[in-house]
C-alpha positions, 0 to 999 in steps of 0.5 A: 245646399240641401237635396232630396236623393232620388236614388241611391247613391254610393257613399252619399246616401239611399232614396229619400235621404236629405243631404248636405252637399256642394252646390256645384255637385248637386247643379252639375251631376245630381240633378242633371242625372235625375239622381236628387232635387232641391230639398224644398218643403214641398219635396221633403213631403215626398220623401217618405214616398220616395223611401219606400219607392227606393226600397222597393227598387233596392230589393229587386235589384240586390235579388237579381245581382245577388248571385252575381256577387256571390261569383264575383266574392274572392274571384282571381282575375290577372293581368300581364304588363311590362314592368322595371326591376322595381316592379313598377308598371310601364303603365297601369291597370285602370279601372275600365281594364278591369270593368271590361275583364269582369263583364266578360266573365260574368256576362254581365255589364260592369261600368269603370266607376263601379270599380273601387280602385285607383289605377294599379302601378305595382307588380303583385296582388291587389284586392279591389271592391266592384260596387253592383249596388249600395249592398252589394260590393264583392272584393275580387283579386287581381294579379299584375304579373310581368309578361312572360313570366308566372304568376307565383314569380309575381307573388314572391317577387313581391313577397321578396319585396316586402321582406326587404322593406321590413328589414330596412325598416328594422334597421332604420328603427336600430339606427334611430334608437343608437342616434337617441341613445347617443344623444341622451348619453351627455344628459346622463353624464350631466345628471350625474354629475349634478347628482354627485355635488348634492350627495357631497353636500347632504353628508357636509351638512350631516356632519356640521349637524354632528359638529353643531351638537357636540358643543351643546353635550359639553355644555350640558355636562360643563353645566352638571359638573358646575351643579355637582361642584355647587351641591359638595360646599352645601353637604360641608356646611351641613357636616360643620354645623352638626359637629358644632352642636355636638361640641355645645 
């Protein structure tokens, strides 16, 4: 289903855009909230006007919240929670909790739907985006630490866990390499065994070739010898004829 957006919708489009969405999403959310209308030919003709109105409204809001975005960018928020030895929380830090802390800090109401984060369930540092407008999305830092422990302890614990995970990954890769080598060894030996007879066969063929050439050489020598023997009687006969002529 195609709809014409009347307002900026994060990750969907801006006011005046025509977008194709699921029918249920359009009928159950966009249209009832006044965020979009069905993209009929008549409605599409109004897209230009809606786009201009959206730009004016967007610029005004961005100007109002620009200072807030600068204030939030890189700001640190901390939460204390109960957690297991594996750093997993008994519960979670959800978007509603984060929105409440941010709103109190900046004096501007931030709703849970503006917090771009899944529930946080681990001790350590997390980066979370706060969507003020479609253009202003500052990123804040949240550190979750154990109740009764310091922030530094939480960060150190997170770093140690990361090092252990890296070492475990390295060991796993080495074990996989050893397994690959063991699996590859029989193939390599078999390859060597296959190649060896081929080498011997080549040598044998070369030897047979040499043997085959030898009779040809002997035959050539024999022919040459026979030729010489055939020439000798001719020379004797010439000498006999010469002697007879002298005698006469």
